[in-house]
C-alpha positions as CSV (number, residue, x, y, z in Angstrom):
1,M,77.8,172.1,76.2
2,S,79.9,171.8,79.2
3,Q,78.8,170.6,82.6
4,A,79.6,173.9,84.1
5,T,77.1,175.5,81.6
6,L,74.4,172.8,82.2
7,N,74.4,173.2,86.0
8,R,74.6,176.3,88.1
9,P,76.1,176.1,91.7
10,L,73.6,176.5,94.5
11,S,73.8,178.6,97.6
12,H,73.5,177.0,101.0
13,A,70.0,178.1,101.3
14,E,69.1,176.8,97.8
15,M,70.8,173.5,98.6
16,D,68.7,173.2,101.8
17,A,65.5,174.0,99.8
18,F,66.5,171.6,97.1
19,G,66.9,168.8,99.6
20,A,63.6,169.7,101.4
21,E,61.6,169.5,98.1
22,L,63.1,166.1,97.2
23,D,62.4,164.8,100.8
24,A,58.8,166.0,100.6
25,L,58.3,164.2,97.3
26,R,59.7,161.1,98.8
27,T,57.4,161.3,101.8
28,R,54.3,161.9,99.7
29,T,55.1,159.0,97.4
30,M,56.0,156.4,100.1
31,A,52.7,157.2,101.9
32,Q,50.9,155.8,98.7
33,V,52.9,152.6,98.7
34,G,50.7,149.5,99.4
35,A,48.5,146.8,97.9
36,E,49.1,148.0,94.2
37,D,52.9,147.7,94.6
38,A,52.5,144.2,96.2
39,R,50.4,143.0,93.3
40,Y,52.9,144.3,90.9
41,I,56.0,142.6,92.3
42,R,54.1,139.3,92.7
43,R,53.2,139.5,89.0
44,I,56.9,140.0,88.3
45,V,57.7,137.0,90.4
46,A,55.1,135.0,88.4
47,A,56.5,136.3,85.1
48,V,60.0,135.2,86.0
49,R,58.9,131.7,86.9
50,Y,56.6,131.1,83.9
51,T,59.1,132.5,81.3
52,E,61.9,130.4,82.9
53,A,59.7,127.2,82.9
54,A,58.5,127.8,79.3
55,G,62.0,128.7,78.1
56,R,63.6,125.6,79.7
57,A,60.8,123.3,78.4
58,L,61.2,124.6,74.8
59,L,65.0,124.1,75.1
60,F,64.4,120.4,75.8
61,F,63.2,120.3,72.1
62,G,66.4,122.0,71.1
63,A,66.9,119.8,68.0
64,F,64.1,122.0,66.4
65,P,65.5,125.4,65.6
66,P,62.3,127.4,66.2
67,A,61.9,125.8,69.7
68,W,65.5,126.4,70.5
69,V,65.3,130.2,69.5
70,L,62.1,130.8,71.4
71,G,63.3,128.8,74.4
72,T,66.5,130.8,74.6
73,L,64.8,134.1,74.2
74,L,62.2,133.2,77.0
75,L,65.0,132.0,79.3
76,G,67.0,135.1,78.6
77,L,63.9,137.3,79.3
78,S,63.3,135.5,82.6
79,K,67.0,136.0,83.6
80,I,66.8,139.7,82.8
81,L,63.6,140.2,84.7
82,E,64.9,138.4,87.7
83,N,68.1,140.3,87.7
84,M,66.7,143.8,87.0
85,E,63.1,144.2,88.2
86,L,63.0,141.5,90.9
87,G,66.4,140.8,92.4
88,H,68.0,144.3,92.2
89,N,65.0,146.1,93.5
90,V,64.1,143.5,96.2
91,M,67.7,143.7,97.6
92,H,67.4,147.4,97.9
93,G,64.6,146.7,100.5
94,Q,62.0,148.2,98.3
95,Y,59.4,145.5,99.4
96,D,60.5,144.8,102.9
97,W,57.3,146.4,104.2
98,M,55.4,143.4,102.8
99,R,56.9,141.1,105.4
100,D,57.2,138.4,102.7
101,P,60.3,136.1,103.4
102,H,60.7,135.5,99.7
103,L,61.0,139.3,99.1
104,N,63.2,140.2,102.0
105,G,66.0,142.5,100.9
106,K,68.5,141.2,103.4
107,T,68.1,137.5,102.5
108,Y,67.1,137.4,98.8
109,E,69.6,135.4,96.7
110,W,69.5,136.1,92.9
111,D,70.3,134.0,89.9
112,I,73.9,135.1,89.0
113,V,77.3,133.8,90.0
114,G,77.9,136.7,92.5
115,T,76.6,136.5,96.0
116,S,73.8,138.8,97.1
117,D,75.7,139.6,100.4
118,N,78.7,141.0,98.3
119,W,76.3,143.0,96.1
120,R,74.6,144.5,99.1
121,H,77.9,145.8,100.3
122,T,79.5,146.9,97.0
123,H,76.3,148.3,95.5
124,N,73.7,149.1,98.1
125,Y,76.2,150.5,100.6
126,K,79.4,151.7,98.8
127,H,77.9,152.8,95.5
128,H,74.7,154.3,96.7
129,T,76.4,156.1,99.6
130,Y,79.4,157.4,97.7
131,T,78.0,157.6,94.2
132,N,80.7,158.7,91.7
133,V,83.2,159.7,94.5
134,R,86.6,158.8,93.2
135,G,88.4,156.3,95.5
136,M,85.3,155.5,97.4
137,D,82.8,154.2,94.7
138,D,84.3,151.0,93.1
139,D,81.7,151.2,90.3
140,I,83.7,154.0,88.6
141,G,85.2,151.9,85.9
142,Y,85.0,148.7,88.0
143,G,88.7,148.7,88.5
144,L,89.1,147.9,84.8
145,L,88.1,150.9,82.7
146,R,89.1,154.6,82.6
147,L,85.9,156.5,81.9
148,F,86.6,159.9,83.3
149,P,89.6,162.1,82.6
150,E,90.1,162.6,86.4
151,Q,91.1,158.9,86.6
152,R,94.9,158.6,86.3
153,W,96.0,157.3,82.8
154,R,98.2,154.2,82.5
155,P,99.3,152.4,79.3
156,F,97.0,149.5,80.3
157,Y,94.0,151.6,79.4
158,L,95.0,151.5,75.7
159,F,93.5,148.0,75.6
160,Q,90.2,149.1,77.3
161,P,88.0,149.0,74.1
162,L,88.7,145.2,73.9
163,I,88.5,144.9,77.7
164,A,85.1,146.6,77.7
165,V,83.7,144.1,75.2
166,I,84.9,141.1,77.3
167,F,83.6,142.7,80.5
168,A,80.2,143.2,78.9
169,L,80.0,139.5,77.8
170,L,81.1,138.3,81.2
171,F,79.5,141.0,83.3
172,Q,78.0,138.8,86.1
173,W,81.5,137.4,86.6
174,G,82.9,140.9,87.1
175,V,80.2,141.7,89.6
176,A,80.9,138.4,91.4
177,I,84.6,139.2,92.1
178,Q,84.2,143.0,92.6
179,R,84.3,142.8,96.4
180,L,87.3,140.5,96.3
181,E,89.5,143.6,95.4
182,L,92.1,141.6,93.5
183,G,94.2,144.7,92.9
184,K,95.0,144.7,96.6
185,V,96.4,141.3,96.4
186,F,98.7,142.3,93.5
187,S,99.8,145.4,95.4
188,G,100.5,143.5,98.6
189,R,97.7,145.2,100.6
190,K,95.8,141.9,101.0
191,T,97.2,138.5,101.7
192,K,96.4,135.3,99.7
193,A,95.0,133.8,102.8
194,E,92.5,136.7,103.1
195,L,91.6,136.3,99.5
196,R,90.9,132.6,100.0
197,E,88.7,133.2,102.9
198,E,86.7,135.9,101.0
199,F,86.4,133.7,97.9
200,R,84.8,130.7,99.7
201,P,81.2,131.9,99.5
202,V,81.8,133.3,96.0
203,G,83.2,130.0,94.9
204,R,80.3,128.1,96.3
205,K,77.8,130.4,94.5
206,M,79.7,130.1,91.2
207,G,79.7,126.3,91.5
208,R,76.0,126.2,92.1
209,Q,75.2,128.4,89.2
210,L,77.6,126.5,86.8
211,L,76.2,123.1,88.0
212,K,72.5,124.3,87.4
213,D,72.9,125.9,84.0
214,Y,75.7,123.8,82.4
215,V,75.4,120.4,83.9
216,L,71.9,119.7,85.6
217,F,69.5,121.1,83.0
218,P,71.6,119.8,80.0
219,L,71.7,116.4,81.6
220,L,68.0,116.4,82.1
221,A,67.5,117.0,78.4
222,G,69.3,113.8,77.5
223,P,70.1,113.7,73.8
224,F,69.5,117.4,73.6
225,F,72.4,118.1,76.1
226,L,74.3,120.4,73.8
227,P,71.4,122.5,72.6
228,V,70.3,123.1,76.2
229,L,73.8,123.9,77.3
230,L,74.1,126.4,74.5
231,G,70.8,127.9,75.2
232,N,71.7,128.5,78.8
233,L,74.9,130.1,77.7
234,V,73.2,132.4,75.3
235,A,70.5,133.4,77.8
236,N,73.2,134.3,80.4
237,G,75.0,136.2,77.7
238,M,71.8,138.1,76.9
239,R,71.4,139.2,80.5
240,N,75.1,140.2,80.8
241,L,75.0,142.4,77.8
242,W,71.7,144.0,78.7
243,T,72.6,144.7,82.3
244,Y,76.0,146.1,81.3
245,A,74.3,148.4,78.8
246,V,71.7,149.7,81.3
247,I,74.1,150.2,84.1
248,F,76.7,152.0,81.9
249,C,74.1,154.2,80.3
250,G,72.9,155.1,83.9
251,H,76.4,156.2,85.1
252,F,78.9,157.0,82.3
253,T,77.2,159.3,79.7
254,A,78.9,162.5,78.6
255,D,77.3,164.7,81.3
256,A,77.8,162.3,84.2
257,E,80.3,163.7,86.8
258,T,82.7,162.3,89.4
259,F,83.7,163.9,92.6
260,P,86.7,164.1,94.9
261,K,86.6,162.6,98.4
262,S,86.4,166.0,100.0
263,V,82.8,166.3,98.6
264,V,81.4,164.0,101.3
265,Q,82.8,166.0,104.3
266,N,79.9,167.6,106.2
267,E,77.6,166.7,103.3
268,S,74.1,167.9,103.8
269,R,71.0,166.1,102.6
270,G,70.6,168.6,99.7
271,H,74.3,168.2,98.8
272,W,73.9,164.4,98.7
273,Y,70.8,164.7,96.4
274,L,72.6,167.0,94.1
275,R,75.6,164.6,93.8
276,Q,73.3,161.8,93.1
277,L,71.6,163.9,90.3
278,R,74.9,164.9,88.7
279,G,76.3,161.4,88.7
280,S,73.3,159.8,87.0
281,S,71.6,159.5,83.6
282,N,68.1,158.4,82.6
283,L,66.8,156.5,79.5
284,S,63.7,157.8,77.8
285,G,61.2,155.2,76.5
286,G,57.9,153.3,77.1
287,K,56.7,151.0,79.8
288,L,58.3,147.9,78.4
289,L,61.7,149.5,78.5
290,H,61.2,150.6,82.1
291,I,60.2,147.1,83.2
292,M,63.1,145.4,81.3
293,T,65.6,147.8,82.9
294,G,64.2,147.2,86.4
295,N,63.2,150.9,86.1
296,L,66.9,151.8,86.1
297,S,65.8,153.7,83.0
298,H,65.0,156.1,85.9
299,Q,68.5,156.1,87.2
300,I,68.3,159.6,88.6
301,E,65.2,158.7,90.6
302,H,66.8,155.4,91.7
303,H,69.8,157.2,93.1
304,L,67.6,159.7,94.9
305,Y,65.3,157.1,96.3
306,P,66.9,153.7,96.3
307,D,64.5,152.1,98.7
308,M,61.3,153.3,96.9
309,P,59.5,150.7,94.9
310,A,61.0,151.2,91.5
311,R,57.6,151.1,89.6
312,R,57.0,154.5,91.3
313,Y,59.9,156.1,89.6
314,A,57.8,157.0,86.5
315,Q,55.3,158.6,88.8
316,V,57.9,160.9,90.5
317,A,60.1,161.6,87.5
318,P,58.1,164.6,86.1
319,E,58.2,166.3,89.5
320,V,61.9,165.6,90.0
321,R,62.5,167.1,86.6
322,A,60.5,170.2,87.5
323,I,62.6,170.6,90.7
324,C,65.8,170.3,88.8
325,Q,64.6,173.0,86.4
326,R,63.7,175.4,89.2
327,Y,67.2,175.0,90.6
328,G,69.0,175.3,87.3
329,Q,70.2,171.6,87.2
330,N,70.5,169.4,84.2
331,Y,68.1,166.5,84.1
332,N,70.3,164.0,82.1
333,T,68.0,161.9,79.9
334,G,68.0,160.5,76.3
335,S,67.3,157.4,74.3
336,I,69.2,154.2,75.0
337,W,71.0,154.7,71.6
338,S,72.1,158.2,72.4
339,Q,73.2,157.4,75.9
340,F,75.1,154.3,74.9
341,G,76.7,156.1,72.1
342,Q,78.1,158.6,74.7
343,V,79.3,155.6,76.8
344,I,81.2,154.2,73.8
345,W,82.7,157.6,73.2
346,R,84.0,157.7,76.8
347,I,85.5,154.2,76.5
348,L,87.3,155.1,73.4
349,R,88.3,158.7,74.3
350,H,89.7,158.0,77.7
351,A,91.6,154.9,76.7
352,L,94.0,157.6,75.5
353,P,95.6,160.3,77.8
354,S,93.1,163.0,78.5
355,R,92.9,165.9,80.9
356,P,89.9,166.9,83.1
357,G,88.2,170.3,82.3
358,K,87.2,172.7,85.0
359,P,84.7,170.9,87.4
360,A,81.3,172.4,87.8
361,P,81.0,173.4,91.5
362,L,78.0,172.2,93.5
363,V,78.0,175.1,95.9
364,E,78.4,178.8,95.0
365,P,82.1,179.7,95.6
366,M,81.3,182.6,97.9
367,A,78.9,180.4,100.0
368,E,81.5,177.6,100.1
369,A,84.2,180.0,101.4
370,A,81.8,181.4,104.0
């Protein structure tokens, strides 16, 4: 079924009403935020610390395969939780109301090679403001992949099935260099001196992370240097692959849409909400899946309400879905296997030349002309 069939265009009056309903839902939910949410995020902080400590301790006995496997899994779990449910959500300002300096969205620094400052710019600002707007949202293919037929095809994309695998394995490194915009250097729109200046904080962060995971902790293990180094490498790889899968499932399934730059001109609140909805995909599953994805299994709700504590997304999701149904909009959700299968299809299909179909309009043509 095409996107045009899944979604009907809204009149201006419907667009305003759509936005008002979603605004009202946000207001009601944010009024409930308080002690329960604070207890939850502090339990997540404790879980990150304890699983990391247990994982690293077990890796020090890495000569014993069961200890190495369990230690690696616990360390990988800690890194995933810190990245998804703690770091990502804290940096969105979801817990700024607590006035806890360790949970301050403007100063939190997470456990990956990329700097939080760069992430706040590329993700919190550019991606969440211009979600799936071609030429404005750098997350569309991350400058490496052609995932939508509206992206211009080049022979380079023939290699993207291989590039996608490498990108998944090294995902934190791709995030780290995203704001450097290396393509501008190659095209002459940015000087090498500018690149060096921008790289300094990134290089310092990369150095700290490499020193911690691949020098300091392996050295502390003494004779178990190599098992600890390998355990850290595998744990980082676990986080990279999981984060890649969750993010790609949230943005690049078959029914996800992209938009031209013109869509943001005089964009109303309802229009912005509708763009977020049509550019997002959810993952169905239980509570464990939601926690492990940082509640980005509710990517639709996250794009609608990025500063709402993510544990609240499961609460608002049924009402968001009901609102979508009332206004004739597809609520894109499915299992992780189904959604990731669609992502793989996009990667393979659009590695080859492809033409866009007729876009599904957001606003009724007559209303738009008026």
